[in-house]
N, C-alpha and C positions, 0 to 999 in steps of 0.2 A: 357460528362464525360471526364476528363483528365486523361490519363494514361502516366506516366512518370517515368523513372528511379529515378528521383529526389524524389519521394514519397517513393521509396524502399530503398534508401541509408539509412544506420544505423544511420549516423549522423543526418541526417534530421528527422528520426523517434524520436530521443531523443529531438531535438530542437523544433519540432512541437508539440510533446506531452507536452513539459514543457510549451510552450506559451499557449496552450489550458488550461491546468490544472492551470496555474497561475491565470486565471480569478476566480477561486474558492476562491482565497485569498481575494476577496472583500465581500464574504458572511459575514454577521453579525449574526453568530450563537452562540455567547457567551452567549446569553439569555437562550439558551437551557440548559446551564450548570449552572443556577442560577447567571449568570452575572459575569462581571470582578471583580476579588477579590484583585486588586492592584498590581499584578505582573504577568508578561507574563507567568511564569512558574507555576502559581497556576491555571490557567484555561486551560485545555487541548485543548479546540477549538481554542482559541487565540494563544496558543503555535503552534498548527498545522498550522494555517495560517501564522504565523511568519516563521516557518521553510519552508513552501512551497514557499515563495516568496524569502527567502534567498537562497534556493536551486536553484531556477530558475536563480536568478541573478549570483550566483557563477558559474554555468554551462556556462552561456553566457559569462562571462568575460573570462573563460578558452578558449572558442572558439574565443573570441576577440583577445587574445594574439596569437593564433594559425593563425589568419587571418590578423594580424597587417599590413602585406605587401600589402594587398588589400585596406586598409582603405582610402587611398587617392583617390582611384577611386570611392568609394561609398559615401563618405561624401563630398558632393558638394551641391550646390543649389537644393532644399530648406532645406536639413538636416544641411548644414553647418551653416545656420543662427540659426537653433534651437540649435546647439552645442555652438555657440557664446552666445546665451541666457543663456545656462546653465553654461557657464564659468563665466558670470557676476553674476549669482546666487551664484556660489561658492565663488566669492570674497566678496560677501556680508556677508558671515559667519564671516568675521572679525569685524563686528559690529552689528550683529543680537542680540536682547535682549533675545531671546530663542534659544540658540545654538542648543540643542538636537532636537527641533522640526524642525528647519530649515534643519539640516543635515538629518533627517529622510525624509522629503519630497523630498529634492534634490536627496538623494540616490535612492529613488523610481523612480523619473523622469529619471535619468541617467540610472538606471537599465533597464527600459523598452525601452530606446533609444538603449542601447547596444543589448538587447534581440532582437529587431526588425532588427537591423543592421545585426547581424550574421545570422539571419534566411534569410534575403534577399541575403547576400553573399553566403550562403551555397546553396540556391536553384538556384541562377543564375550561379554558377559554374558547375552545372550538367545538365543544359539545355540551348540551345542557343535561346530559344523562350520567348521573354519578356512577351508576352501575357499569356504564361502558368505560368510564375512566378507570374504575377499579379493575375491570377484567383486563383492560390493556396493561395496567401496572403489574398485575399478577403474572401475566404472559411475559412481560419484559423480564422479570425475575426468572421465569423458567427458561426463557431464551438464553440469558446469561449463563445460567448454570449448566444448561444443555451444551453450550459451547465449551465450557471447561471440561465437562465429563466426556464429551465427544472427542475432545483433543487427547485426553488421557487414554481412551479406547484405542484411538488411531495409533497412538505411540506403542501401545501393547501389541498391536497387530504388526506394525512395521518396524519398530525399534524395541523389542522386548528386553534387550540387555539394559536398557535405560529406564524402562517402565517398572521393573521389578526391584524390590531390595528385601533383605532379610529384616524382618521385624522382630521375632522372637525365636532364637534357635534356628532351626532349619525351615521355619515357616515362611513361604513367600507371600508377601502382601502387596497389594496394588497401591501405588502412591509414591512417596519418597521424593526422588528428584524431580518427578513431574509435577506433583501437587501433594501437600502434606496429606498423609492417608486419613487422618482424623477429619480434616476439613472436607475431603473428598466424600467421606462417609456421611457427613452431615448434610452437605448439599444434595447428595444422592437420596437421603431419606426425605428431604423436602420435595424433590421431584417425584419420589415414590408415593408420598402421602397425598399430594395434590391429584395425581393422576388415579390413585385407588379411589379418591372422593368421587372424581368424575366418572369413574367406571360405574359407580352405583347410583350416579345422578340421572334423573329422568331427562333433564334439559340437554345433556351432552350426547351427541350422537356418534362420537369417535371411540366407540368402545374397544375395538381392536387395537388402536393407537394407545388407549389408555392402559390396557391390559399388557401390551408388549413392553411399554415404558416402565410400568410397575415391575414387571419381571426383571428387566435389565438393571434396574436400580437395586434389587435385592441381590442379584449377582455381584454387582459392584461393591455393595456394602459387605457382602460375605468376603470377598477377596481382600478388603481392607482389614479385616479382623478387628473392627472397631465395636467395642462393647457398648459404647454410648449410643452409637447408631443402632445397634441391636435392640436396646432397650427403647429408643425413640420409636422404631418401626412397630414394635409390639404394642406400645402405648397408642400410637395414632391409628393402628389397625382396629384396636378395640374401640376407640372413640368413634371412628367413621362407621364401623359395623353397628355400633349403638345407635347411631343417626340414621341408619338405613331405613327407608320407608318399607313398611310391611312387617308384621310381626313374624309371619311364617318364614320370610326370606332371612330376616335377621336370625331366626332361631337355626335355620338351616346352616347359615353361614358360620354361627358360633359352634355348631356340632362339627362341621368340617374342619374348623380351625382346631377345635379339641382333639379330633381324630389325628390330625397331622402332628400336633405336638406330642401326643401319647406315642403314636408309632414311631415318629422320629426319635423320641427320647429312648424307647426300647431298643431300637435298631442301632442307633448311633450315640448312645449315651457317653462312651469314652471320648469320641470325637467332639461332642459338644462340650464337654467338661475341659478338654484340651483347648477348645476354641475360647472359652470363657476365661480359664485360668491363665492360659499362655505361659505355662511353666511356673506360675506363681502359687503361693500358699493361700489358703482361704483367709488367713488374717491379712496378708497383703491385699487381697482383693477387696475385703471390706473397708480397708484403709484407702482404697482408690489408688493402688500402686504408690503408696507413701505420700500421696497428696495430703491425706489426713494429718500426718505428722508436720510437714512443713507449713500447712495452712495454720495449725495451732501456734507455731512459732512465729510466723509472720504476723498473725493478729497480736500476739503477746508483745513482740518488739514494737510494733507500731503503736500500741497503747502506752508503752513506755517512753518512746522517743518523741513521737509527734502525733497524738491521737486526734487533734482537731483539723490540721491542715495536711497531714501526711507528708511524704518526702518530695512530692512533685509528680506531674502527669506521668503514669505508667512506671514510676520508679518503685523499687522494692526496699531500698535502704538509703542511709546517707552517702554510701558509696556510688549510688546510681542504679543502673539497671540490674546489676548482679546482686544476688543475695547469698551469702556464703553460709552453709549449714556444717559447721565442723563436726557435729555428732554423726552425720551421715556420710561425710567425706565427699561432698560435691556442692556445687552451686547451681542456682536456677536463674533464669532471666525473664521467666514468666510464670505466674502463679497458677496457670491453668484454672482459673476461676475469676470471672470478671469482677465479681463483687468484692472478693478479698483483694484483688489487684487495685480496685478502686479505693478500697478503704486504705491500703498501703500508700497509694499515690496521692489521693486527695483527702484522707482522714474522714472524720465523722461528717463534715460538711458535704463533701462529694458523695459519700455513701448514702447519706440522707436524700440528696437530690436525685440520685439515680433511683433510689427505692420509691421516691414520691413519683418520679416519672413512670415507672412501671405500674404503680397504683393507678395513675391517670389512664394508662394504656388499658388496663384490665377494665376499668370502669367505662372507658369509651368503646371498648369492643362490646361489652355487655349492652351498652345503650343502643349502638347502631344495629346490633342483631336482633334486639327486642322490638325496635320500633320500625325497622325497614320493612318494605313490602316482601310478600311471600317469595317472589321471583328474584329478589336481590339476596335473600338469606344465604344461598349456597355460596356465592362469591365471598360474602362476609366470613362464612365459615372457614373459607380457605385461608383468609388473613389470620384467623384464630389458630388454625393449624401451623401456619408459618411463626406466628408469635410463640406457640408453645415449644416448637423445635429450637428456635433462636435462644430462648431462655434455658432450655435444657443444655444446649451447647455451651452456654455461658457458665454453667456450673462446673464443667469437668474440662472444657476446652477454651479456645480463644473465641469470644463471643461478640457481643453487641458494641462494646467499646474497648476491647482489649487490643492485643496484637491484631493488626488488620488482616482480615480474611474476607472471603465472599459474603460472610454473615453480616459484616458491617453495612455494605450497600443495600443489601436485602432488608435489613431492619430499618435502615433510614427510609427506604421507599416505603415500607410498611407503615411506619408512623406518619409520613406525609399523606399517604392515601387514607389513613384513618382520620386525620385531622380534617381533610377535606370532606370526607363522608359524614363525619359528626356534625360540621358546621352546615353542610347542605341539608341534612335531615332536620336540624334545628330550625332553619329557615322555611323549610317545607312545612313543618308542624305549626310554626308561628302563622304562616299564610293561611293555613286551614283554620286556625283558631279565630284569625281576624274576619274571615268570611262568615263565620257563625256568631 
């Protein structure tokens, strides 16, 4: 357990509370008040969400101006590349067909960028221990996600008629009006992976809590019927087991996992296939529920119409947010892929900037993990796990800069923490070289 004056400081209490509470703004609770009636001010729940987010951003910007003299020290690789991406997004407002929507999404992304920035600045100014700042930052992410997931579970217990919805056919899935089921599954997979890692960590003594939370997150993911999250937890489980200390323990864990998979497949093969296919054919599954088809058309149309600049931030066509697919008989308002959405919205310029930013994140993660002290590597490994999940979510769902979900503030906090760690490590290594 970390005990630090950084947690007691009044400014930190305000900022940390706002960060955690701001996650509640992602709850889709307007259904409980008979739905959205056409105006923010006509639905008290939507109004509450709107005011909650505006309050968080306003307080963050006040601190931003207070800390303006420190900004150059904290906005470096990889947060600098994200800032450049947001600047290009801002310039696209001059030609976007849906100015209001582009401004709304850009404001949210800039807002969480600033929120994460001022929190990391505020924490790091009150402790000289980078590992402590990192641990607090990851804990904040978990607190925010825990607040969301806990609210969903409370609604399942006390208001089940609003907590469940039909996903495919007669299958009930957790999510819907409370929180989008795919987003709920992804944030649950983050909580699962972090706690699973801590379960096998020598330095963490809360084994029972880690085991309980991991199991609860698996149940939540199962109820969402999210195939992306299922793939994520399998991948992160393998990565975490591979990193587990001790060859014998690792071997036993792999054998146990193999037995569970073989026995489970043998006993419940039909149920497993139904869970994965959800009434679709194998062809539809491999095309990612027709995503493959409209991704191809989106890329082709953007290359023909506006390959360099795109249509405007988060836009999919010259008509704005909606993209019509006459051959399919439907329209979409989100590509369900951050990279293709970015290419459509900001063209090759925006796509290249985002790709370069991700490259710098990977290089920075490798750098800090390689040169950090042994006792710091476990916390940095948790950053790597969060990064992997955020990127996987960005391939099939709303991710790091797409339609705003809890992945956005999580990713912004990640890159701010990584920027700070990278710089601190470089300063520390330089100091050691100067001594010699």
